[in-house]
N, C-alpha and C positions, 0 to 999 in steps of 0.2 A: 504494500500500500504506500509506504514511504517513497519507494522508487518511482511510483506512478505520479505522486505529488511533485517530486523533483523534476520529472520529465515534463509535466504540465507547466510548471513555473518556467522551465527552460524554453518551452515552446512559446509562452507568453512573451518572454524576453526576445526570442528570435524574431517573432512577428512584430516586434516594436510596439506591443500593446502598452507596456509600461511607459515608453517614451511618449506615445500619443496621449495617454491619460495625464501625464505630468504637464505636457504642453497645453492640453485642454483646460486643466485646472488653472494654470497661470493666465491663459487667455480669458477664461470665464471670470476670474477675479478682477482682471483688468477691465472687462466689459462692465461689470457691476460698479466698479469704482467710477468709470467714465459716466455711467448712467446717473450716479449720485451727483456728479458735478453739473451735468447738462440738463437733466429733466426738471429739477426744481425751478431754476431760473426761467424756464420756458413755461412753467405752470402745468407740466405733464407728470407730476409726481405720482398720480394714480396708476401710471403704467409700470411703475417699479416692480410690483409683485409679479406681473406677467413676464417681465424680463427675467426675474429670478427663476420662475418656473421653467421658462424655455431653456435657460442655461443648465438647470438641473436635469431636465428631460433629455437634453442633448448629450449629456455625459455617456449614458449607456449606449446610445446610438453611435457615438464616436468610437467607443471601445469595440463594439461589434464590427463596425466598418474596418477598424484597424486589423482585427483578426481576419476578416473576410478578404481584405486586400492582399494578405499574404498567404491565401490558400495554396497558391502555386508559387513556391519560393524561388529565389534566384538559383541559377545553376550552381551545383555544389552544395546546396543546403538540403538536408534530409526532411522527409515527411513521415510522421509516425505511422506504423502499420502493424497489423496483427493478422494471423492466419484466420481466414473466414470473413474479414472485413471487405467492404467494397473497395474497388481499385482507387488509386490516387487520382485526383482531378487532373485533367489533361488539357492540352492546347490543340488547336487545329492547324495542321500543316497545309501548305499550298496544294498538296495532292488530295486534300480532303480527309486524310487519316489523322486520328487523334494521337498525339504523342506527348509524353513527358520524359525529359532527359535529365539525368542527374550525373554528377561526377563522383568518383570514389578516390580517396587518397591512397588506396593500396594498389600495388602492382599485381598483375595476374599471377606471376610466379608464386607458387606456394599457397595459393588460395584454395578454398574448398567450398563446395556448394551442394545443396540438396534440392531436387525438383519435387515439390509436393504434388499430390494428385490434383489435377485441374478439376474445378467444379463443373458439373454438367448443368448448364443453364437451359438446355433444350426442353421442349414440352414433354418429351417422352423419357421416362426413366431408363428405358433400355438403351438409350444413346450413351450411357455411361462408358461403354467400351471405347467410344470414340475419344472422349475426354481423357480417359486413362491412357489410351494409345498416344495422344499428343505428349503427355508428360513422360511416358516411357521412352518414346523416340527421342525426345529432347535429352533425357538422361543419357541414353546411349551415345548420342552425338557429342555431348560435352565430355563424356568419359574418355573420349579418344583425343582430347586436347592436351598437349604436353604441359606439364607443370600444374595441372588442375586436378584436384582430388574430388571425386563425385560420389556422394552417398548412393548406395544401391537402391534400386526400386523397392525391394522388399521392406527395407527400413523406412524409407521416405513415405511409403503408402500406409504405414502403420498409423498415421495421424488422420486418416480419412474421417471426415465428419466431426472432428473434434475442434472446438474453438480454444486453441491454446496460443499464447503469445509466441511469435516466431523466435524470440530469443531463447525461450525454453526448448522449443523444437530443435533449434540449432545446437544448443548445448547437449541435448540428448543424442543428436546425430554427429556431434563433434565436427561441425562445419562452420565456416565464417560467413556464408551467405545462403540465402534461401530464395527459391523461385516459386511463385505461386501464380495461378491464373484461372481462367474459366473458358469454356467453350459453349457456344450456342449455334445450333444448326437449325435453319428454317428453310425448307425447300432446297434450292440450290445455292443459298447464301450461307456464309460462315462468318461468325464473329469470334475472334480469339483475343483474349486479354492476357498479358503477362507482365509480371513485376519482378524486379531483382531487388532484394532487400538485404541491407547490411545488418547482420545479426548482432553486431556490437551495440547498436542503439535501436534497432527495430524500424529504421526509416528506409523509405524507398530510395534507391539509387537510379532506377530507370523503370519506366512504365510505358506501355504502348497498347493500343487497341487496333486490331486489324479487322476491317470490314471488307471481305473479298468474296469472290466466287469460290465455291467449295473445291473446285479443281485446282485452286492456288495453294492448297494446304501444304505442299512440300516447300514451296518458296517461303511461306509464312514461317514454317519451322526453321528454315535456314536463317531467315532474318532474325528470329528470336535468339537462336544460338550465337550468331555473330554479334548481336547487340549485348548479349550477356558477357561474352568474352571482352568486348569493348568496355563495358561497365566495370569489369574486374580490373581493367588496365587503367582505371582512373578517368574514364570517359574519353580517352584519347583514341583517335581513329586507328583501326588495326587492319592489317592486310589478311587476317585470318578469314578463310572462306570455308564454310561448312556445307557439304553437299549431302542431300538425302536422296537415296535411290527413288526415282519417280516411277509411277505406274498409273494405270487407269483408276479412277476414284472407286469404282465398284470392286476392283481387285484389292485396293488398299483397305476398304471397309471390311472385306472378308478376312484379310490379314490381321487387322486389329481385333476382330472378333475372335480369331484363333488365338492371338496372344492373350486376350482376356480370359478365355477358357483354359489356356495352359497355366496361367497364374493361379487358378483355383486349385489345380493339382488334385484331382479326384478321378477315379476310374471313368466315370461318365463324362466328366469335363474333358479328359484327354481324348476320348472318342470324338467329342464335339470339336475340339481343337484340330484334330486330324482332318475332319470333314471341311472345316473352314479353310485350312491351309490348302487343301486340295482344290477347293472352290476358287481360291485366289490364283493358284497355278493354272487352272483351266482357263481363266480369263487372260492371264499373262504368265507364260511359262519362261519368262526371262527375269522374273523378280526374285533375286537371290534371297532376301530375308524370309520369304515364304518357304523356300526349300529348307533353310536352316531351322525354322520353326517346326516344320513337318518332321525333320529328323529328331528334334528334341522331344516332341510328343510321342513319337514311335518308340524311342529309346526308353522313355519314362514308363511305358507300359510293361517293359520287361525287367528293368532294374529298379523301378520304383514300387510297383505293385505285384509283379510276377503273375499278372493275369493274362498274359499272352506268351506263347512260346517264343524264345529268342529267335529261333529259326524263321519265325513268321514276321516279326517286326524289325529285327536288327539289320538284315540285309537291305530292307527298304530304307531304313534310317541311314545306312551307309551310302546308298546311292543318292539319297536326297542331300546329304552333307557334301558329297563330292560335287554334285551339280551346283550347289550354292557357291562353292569355292571356284568352280569354273566360271561362273557368272560374275563373282566378285572375289578376286584373290586376296583381298584384305578384309574380309568379313570375319571378325573374331568369333561370332556365334557359329559360323561354319566350321572353324577349326575346333571349337569346343565340341560340337556335335560329332565331328569325325573322331576326335580323341576318345569320346565315350564308346563309340562303336569299336574302335581298335582295342580299347582296354577291356571292355566287358564281354565282347563277342569274339573278336578275332584273336585275342590274347597276344596281340603284337604290342608289347608294352613299350618298346623303344620308340616306335612310331607314335604311339599315344602321347608319350612324354614330349616329343618334338612338337606335336600339335598343341598341347597345353602351353608350352613355352611361346609358340607363335601367337596364340590368342592373347597372351598376357603382354607380349611386346607391342601388339597393336593397341590393346586396351588395358593399360595398367590398373584401371579401376574395376576390372571384371571380377566382382566378388564371387559369382558362381563358378568361375574357372578356378579360383583359389579353393573353393569348397571341394570341388572334384579332384583337384590336385592333391589335397590331403588324403583322399582315398588311395591315390597312387602310392604316396609315401607310406601309408599304413598297410595296405593289403598286398601291394606288389613288392615294395622294397623293404618294408618292416623297419623303417628308420624314424624313430620318435621325434628327434629334434626338427627334422625337415617337415614332418607331419604337423607338429605343433606350430611351426612358423607359418605354414600355409593357412592353418586354422586362424591364427591371430590376424593375418592379413585380411582374411575374409571377414572376420569380426570387426576389424577397424573400418573396413569399407561399408559394412552393413551391421552396425552395432545393435540393431533391434531385431535381427534375423535369428529366430530361435534355433534354426538348423545348426548354426555355428556353436551355440551353447550345448546342444545335444551331442554334436560330434566331439566336442572337447571332452565330455564325460566318457564317450565311447572309446576314443583313442587312449585316454588315460587307463581305462579298464583293460583294453587289449594289450597294453604294454606293462601290465602288472601293477599299476599305480592305483590299487583298488580303493584305498581310503580317499584319495583325491577324487577318484571317479564318483564315489558315493556322494561326496560333498558337492560336486558339480551338478549331479542329477537332482539332488535335493534342492539346491539353489534354483535350478530351472523350474522345479515343481512349486516353489514358493511363489514364483511369478505367474505360473499357469498350472494350477493344481490338477486340471483335467487333461493335460498334455499327454496323450497316450504314448507317444514315442519316448518321452522322458520317463514315464512309468516303466516302459519296457527296458530302457537302459538301466534304470535303478534295479529292477528285478534281476536282470542279467548280472549286474555287478554283485548284488547280494548273494546270488547263487554261487558265483565263483569264489566268494569269500567263505563258503560253507554254510551260509545262513539260508538253507534251502527253503524252509517253510516261508520265511519272509519274502524271499525272492519270487517264489511261485505266486504268492498272493498279489504281488505287484504286477506280474506278467498277466495273471488272470484278469485283473482290472483293466490293463492296457488292451487286452484282446476284446474285452466287452466294449470299451469305449470306441475302439477302432472298427467295430463291426465284424470281428472275426476274420481278418485277412489271412490268406493261406500261409504266408511266411511265418506269421506269429503263432499260428496254430502248430506249425512244425516245431517251433522253439518250445512252446508250452508242452507239447507231447514229449519232447526229448527231456525236458526238465522233470516232468512228472515221473517218467520212467526211471531216470537216473536217481530220483529221490525215493524210489520204491513204491510209488503209487501206480502200479501197473494197470489197475482197473480203469482209472481216469485216462491214463495215457492211451490205452487201447481204444477207448471211446472216441478220442480225438483222432487217432489213426484211422479208425473206421470212417469218420467224417471226411477225412482227406481222401480216402479211397473212393468214397461215394462221389465226391466232387470230381475226382479224376475220370470216373465213368461218364459223368455228365458234361465235362469240359476239360479244362487244362489245370494240372497241378504240377508245380516244379518238382522234378525228380530229386533235386538237391534237398529241398525241404522234407520230402518223404524220407530221404536218407537220414536226416537229423532226427526225425521222429523215431525211426527204426533203431537208431543207435542208442537212444535213451533206454529202449527196452532190451538192449543187449543182443539184438538180432543183426549181428554184424555182417553175416553173409548176404542177407537181403539188403542191408544198408549199402554195401559196396557194389552190389549189382545195380542198385539205384544210382549210385555215383557214376558207374560206368555208363548208364543210360544218359546221365546228365552231361558227361563229356561228349558222347556221341551227338547229343542234341545241341551242344554248345550252349548249355544253360548258363545264362549270365550270372546267376547266383554263385557259381563255382568260385568266384573271386573271394567269397567269404569263407573259403574252406579252412584257412588258418584261424578264423575267428570262432569256430565251434569250440565251446568250452571243453577243456581237457577231461573233465569228469564224465563226459559222454563216451569216452573211450575210443573214438575214431583215430586219434593221432597216435595211439599206442599200438595200433595194428600194423603188421608188416606191409599191408596193401597200400597204406596211406602215402608213402613217398612216391610211389608210382603214379598215383593220381595227380600229385603236385607236378611231377615232371611232364605229364601229358598236357597240362595246360600252361606250361612255361614257367612254373613257379618252383622248379626243383631247387633253386638256390635258397629257398626258405627252409629246407630240411635242417639246416644248422640251428634253427630257432625252435625246433620241436620240443626240446627238453625244457626250455625256459618259458614256454607259453602257459597261460592260466586257463 
């Protein structure tokens, strides 16, 4: 409250309200004094009360006009702002576009920025995907600018719908500037507003409204990105040019709907995302981002939810990623998509690492690439320091992304730091008590610590909250069997077998369930099938708890060698 009073008093001073009030009082007293000398000799003394009343009534009018006169301050002077407020007042340019320009005292180098979700001002709520797309595309474009750190979409979008002061948002995202805006579509016209805000004081540095034909959306995005870079350079003109790959508006709309569905990250939304990306490609088969998005969605079906056979989705993902890079050799999303296919399906780990590195050279702010790079260091190379470094970089770029928090606990667990892992998972659950993935991680950690009953209770709750996904059922069955509760373990195994008859169940997770029951011959037969099917979950082979007994079997090293992980046999004795 005190800080707001200070800011308000500062704004009164900046707008010269105090100066106007002082001058007005001086002039008013002078006027009354003059009236005293002039009116009586002229026999007009009856007018004196009216003159006093006019002087008094004029004071608030003068103060209000002093404030209003400075609504649009001089260049270089900030205007107070907060997330969710209306845009800063603007002037009209000769071209008919409304623009407000501010200067910033800070150079662009070393700056950081977050793009908040743009408000959907259109009449239809379903148009939200278009507003989200604008913000996400701007995030991606800025992330590729040298010397500029950009908060990841996942964290920036965490503030959707919340009326929080931008200074608090910036503090939580660890950025120096914030971009907010709105999008309104009506027929074939488009209005986009955008503001660059200095988080140090909450004032606008630059603001602009675009009223254009909807087909100009790509040029609008380019102008916003270029103006943001210019604003971060202190308002000085810059030769930076940001280009957005253009396509037909109908194709772009399908692409943005696909990205919107992909961000939801659920089995049904992934199917919808695939449909939208394919619709985009059907309209324009030269639009590289759509192929990268398609590869991402297809890959997620196999390594995210295991609800599609890898042999069905991953080759398609690989072709889509390759096509994206043929169309745009500098598309970081294309390199990340190809890296995932090479790591999880082709088991070409050297090529996968090269693609990770290329994606991060092009876009050093690519938080998702760092998240997946941690998987490489954890499951492929088994190197804790490198895995932790990748996790920390992802967390720094996306500080509100719970995935990094969960992965921190998981990699601590997998490297035997069980007490640290338990603390990390419990901290994550304090922030979100019903986060099923955190419950699963905590349960897995407790189980490895020998606290089987506690661990199983956590995993059971995770399975319930998540809707009984196949991978987690395999884990639960394995834990129950290893803990001696064969009856419950067999019930879950029967459920998995029934699902396999009706559709697809990963052979890898079947092997985990069988191992818990001590049925190792069947478990390794299932692992053999997994290798033949190129089951993407095989990358988790070294992550199976030692207490399930798979790693102590003589057949285990051969499975590792068949998928290119033979070098990890040296770590068998030290794993938990």
